[in-house]
Structures are given as structure tokens and as C-alpha cells.
ZARO-894012 format. One record per residue (C-alpha): residue number from 1; x, y, z. Coordinates in steps of 0.02 Angstrom, whole numbers. Layout:
<pts>
<pt><kolpa>NUM</kolpa><east>X</east><north>Y</north><up>Z</up></pt>
...
</pts>
This chain:
<pts>
<pt><kolpa>1</kolpa><east>7855</east><north>-2151</north><up>3478</up></pt>
<pt><kolpa>2</kolpa><east>7694</east><north>-2206</north><up>3561</up></pt>
<pt><kolpa>3</kolpa><east>7611</east><north>-2150</north><up>3722</up></pt>
<pt><kolpa>4</kolpa><east>7499</east><north>-2234</north><up>3847</up></pt>
<pt><kolpa>5</kolpa><east>7363</east><north>-2117</north><up>3908</up></pt>
<pt><kolpa>6</kolpa><east>7284</east><north>-2168</north><up>4073</up></pt>
<pt><kolpa>7</kolpa><east>7138</east><north>-2086</north><up>4163</up></pt>
<pt><kolpa>8</kolpa><east>7107</east><north>-2136</north><up>4342</up></pt>
<pt><kolpa>9</kolpa><east>6988</east><north>-2105</north><up>4485</up></pt>
<pt><kolpa>10</kolpa><east>7066</east><north>-2090</north><up>4657</up></pt>
<pt><kolpa>11</kolpa><east>6976</east><north>-2202</north><up>4781</up></pt>
<pt><kolpa>12</kolpa><east>7098</east><north>-2138</north><up>4913</up></pt>
<pt><kolpa>13</kolpa><east>7214</east><north>-2000</north><up>4857</up></pt>
<pt><kolpa>14</kolpa><east>7330</east><north>-2022</north><up>5008</up></pt>
<pt><kolpa>15</kolpa><east>7358</east><north>-2206</north><up>4966</up></pt>
<pt><kolpa>16</kolpa><east>7381</east><north>-2163</north><up>4782</up></pt>
<pt><kolpa>17</kolpa><east>7516</east><north>-2035</north><up>4822</up></pt>
<pt><kolpa>18</kolpa><east>7603</east><north>-2158</north><up>4938</up></pt>
<pt><kolpa>19</kolpa><east>7609</east><north>-2288</north><up>4798</up></pt>
<pt><kolpa>20</kolpa><east>7666</east><north>-2167</north><up>4663</up></pt>
<pt><kolpa>21</kolpa><east>7854</east><north>-2178</north><up>4693</up></pt>
<pt><kolpa>22</kolpa><east>7851</east><north>-2367</north><up>4670</up></pt>
<pt><kolpa>23</kolpa><east>7744</east><north>-2354</north><up>4514</up></pt>
<pt><kolpa>24</kolpa><east>7857</east><north>-2221</north><up>4435</up></pt>
<pt><kolpa>25</kolpa><east>8011</east><north>-2326</north><up>4473</up></pt>
<pt><kolpa>26</kolpa><east>7936</east><north>-2483</north><up>4394</up></pt>
<pt><kolpa>27</kolpa><east>7867</east><north>-2395</north><up>4240</up></pt>
<pt><kolpa>28</kolpa><east>8026</east><north>-2295</north><up>4208</up></pt>
<pt><kolpa>29</kolpa><east>8126</east><north>-2456</north><up>4212</up></pt>
<pt><kolpa>30</kolpa><east>8024</east><north>-2537</north><up>4073</up></pt>
<pt><kolpa>31</kolpa><east>8108</east><north>-2566</north><up>3904</up></pt>
<pt><kolpa>32</kolpa><east>8081</east><north>-2421</north><up>3784</up></pt>
<pt><kolpa>33</kolpa><east>8029</east><north>-2295</north><up>3918</up></pt>
<pt><kolpa>34</kolpa><east>8057</east><north>-2115</north><up>3861</up></pt>
<pt><kolpa>35</kolpa><east>7961</east><north>-2004</north><up>3982</up></pt>
<pt><kolpa>36</kolpa><east>7813</east><north>-2006</north><up>4099</up></pt>
<pt><kolpa>37</kolpa><east>7698</east><north>-1877</north><up>4177</up></pt>
<pt><kolpa>38</kolpa><east>7575</east><north>-1912</north><up>4318</up></pt>
<pt><kolpa>39</kolpa><east>7452</east><north>-1770</north><up>4345</up></pt>
<pt><kolpa>40</kolpa><east>7321</east><north>-1737</north><up>4478</up></pt>
<pt><kolpa>41</kolpa><east>7164</east><north>-1669</north><up>4394</up></pt>
<pt><kolpa>42</kolpa><east>7021</east><north>-1576</north><up>4478</up></pt>
<pt><kolpa>43</kolpa><east>6914</east><north>-1678</north><up>4596</up></pt>
<pt><kolpa>44</kolpa><east>6963</east><north>-1858</north><up>4625</up></pt>
<pt><kolpa>45</kolpa><east>7036</east><north>-1885</north><up>4452</up></pt>
<pt><kolpa>46</kolpa><east>7211</east><north>-1907</north><up>4386</up></pt>
<pt><kolpa>47</kolpa><east>7297</east><north>-1934</north><up>4219</up></pt>
<pt><kolpa>48</kolpa><east>7460</east><north>-2008</north><up>4162</up></pt>
<pt><kolpa>49</kolpa><east>7547</east><north>-1993</north><up>3994</up></pt>
<pt><kolpa>50</kolpa><east>7689</east><north>-2116</north><up>3975</up></pt>
<pt><kolpa>51</kolpa><east>7794</east><north>-2112</north><up>3816</up></pt>
<pt><kolpa>52</kolpa><east>7888</east><north>-2260</north><up>3744</up></pt>
<pt><kolpa>53</kolpa><east>8002</east><north>-2277</north><up>3593</up></pt>
<pt><kolpa>54</kolpa><east>7886</east><north>-2402</north><up>3505</up></pt>
<pt><kolpa>55</kolpa><east>7706</east><north>-2461</north><up>3499</up></pt>
<pt><kolpa>56</kolpa><east>7761</east><north>-2632</north><up>3562</up></pt>
<pt><kolpa>57</kolpa><east>7842</east><north>-2556</north><up>3716</up></pt>
<pt><kolpa>58</kolpa><east>7687</east><north>-2451</north><up>3751</up></pt>
<pt><kolpa>59</kolpa><east>7575</east><north>-2603</north><up>3731</up></pt>
<pt><kolpa>60</kolpa><east>7684</east><north>-2698</north><up>3855</up></pt>
<pt><kolpa>61</kolpa><east>7636</east><north>-2571</north><up>3989</up></pt>
<pt><kolpa>62</kolpa><east>7452</east><north>-2589</north><up>3944</up></pt>
<pt><kolpa>63</kolpa><east>7468</east><north>-2778</north><up>3962</up></pt>
<pt><kolpa>64</kolpa><east>7548</east><north>-2758</north><up>4133</up></pt>
<pt><kolpa>65</kolpa><east>7413</east><north>-2637</north><up>4190</up></pt>
<pt><kolpa>66</kolpa><east>7271</east><north>-2748</north><up>4130</up></pt>
<pt><kolpa>67</kolpa><east>7341</east><north>-2901</north><up>4218</up></pt>
<pt><kolpa>68</kolpa><east>7390</east><north>-2814</north><up>4380</up></pt>
<pt><kolpa>69</kolpa><east>7278</east><north>-2828</north><up>4532</up></pt>
<pt><kolpa>70</kolpa><east>7184</east><north>-2670</north><up>4578</up></pt>
<pt><kolpa>71</kolpa><east>7274</east><north>-2555</north><up>4699</up></pt>
<pt><kolpa>72</kolpa><east>7181</east><north>-2480</north><up>4845</up></pt>
<pt><kolpa>73</kolpa><east>7207</east><north>-2298</north><up>4801</up></pt>
<pt><kolpa>74</kolpa><east>7170</east><north>-2291</north><up>4615</up></pt>
<pt><kolpa>75</kolpa><east>7046</east><north>-2362</north><up>4489</up></pt>
<pt><kolpa>76</kolpa><east>7087</east><north>-2346</north><up>4303</up></pt>
<pt><kolpa>77</kolpa><east>6945</east><north>-2273</north><up>4201</up></pt>
<pt><kolpa>78</kolpa><east>7030</east><north>-2285</north><up>4031</up></pt>
<pt><kolpa>79</kolpa><east>7194</east><north>-2343</north><up>3957</up></pt>
<pt><kolpa>80</kolpa><east>7239</east><north>-2304</north><up>3775</up></pt>
<pt><kolpa>81</kolpa><east>7392</east><north>-2315</north><up>3663</up></pt>
<pt><kolpa>82</kolpa><east>7420</east><north>-2183</north><up>3531</up></pt>
<pt><kolpa>83</kolpa><east>7556</east><north>-2126</north><up>3414</up></pt>
<pt><kolpa>84</kolpa><east>7649</east><north>-1970</north><up>3469</up></pt>
<pt><kolpa>85</kolpa><east>7619</east><north>-1844</north><up>3331</up></pt>
<pt><kolpa>86</kolpa><east>7729</east><north>-1703</north><up>3398</up></pt>
<pt><kolpa>87</kolpa><east>7829</east><north>-1656</north><up>3551</up></pt>
<pt><kolpa>88</kolpa><east>7933</east><north>-1509</north><up>3610</up></pt>
</pts>
């Protein structure tokens, strides 16, 4: 399994929350999706950890994110793919 780790800065937290249902629906429908967690961090930051069954599936999300137009409520600060070493 591989995970996509995303750190974001909320430009407008209200807009970001309003868009979240659509984002979760689209991401969870992607091939290889296993699980996803979207977390509000202190301040105007957020994080997401989205797990896929393969590196290729995880990279497909990265490709979508990098080619998608910016959304009004959120700006990505970093996007990384890594191998899941353990889970419970």
C-alpha cells in the first residue's frame, strides 16, 4: 500500500469545508482507494492522508491534484507519496 500525504493552507476555511464532501466523494471513487483522512490542524492548516492499494494508484491522485485548477478555499503546500510501513 501507498499513501498520499497532503499539507494545505486554508485560504478560506468555510469554503474549504463546503467543498470537502465533493472532494471526499471523488477521491474515494478512484481506483485502488483504501482509506482517507482529512484533518484540520491548528491555525489555518490542514492535512490529508489518503491510502491506496498501489503506488500507481497513489500517483494517479497526485497527477490529478497537480493538474487541477486551484480551489478558492485551499492551497496545497506539499504533496508526497510514500509506502505504508504499518497500519492498525
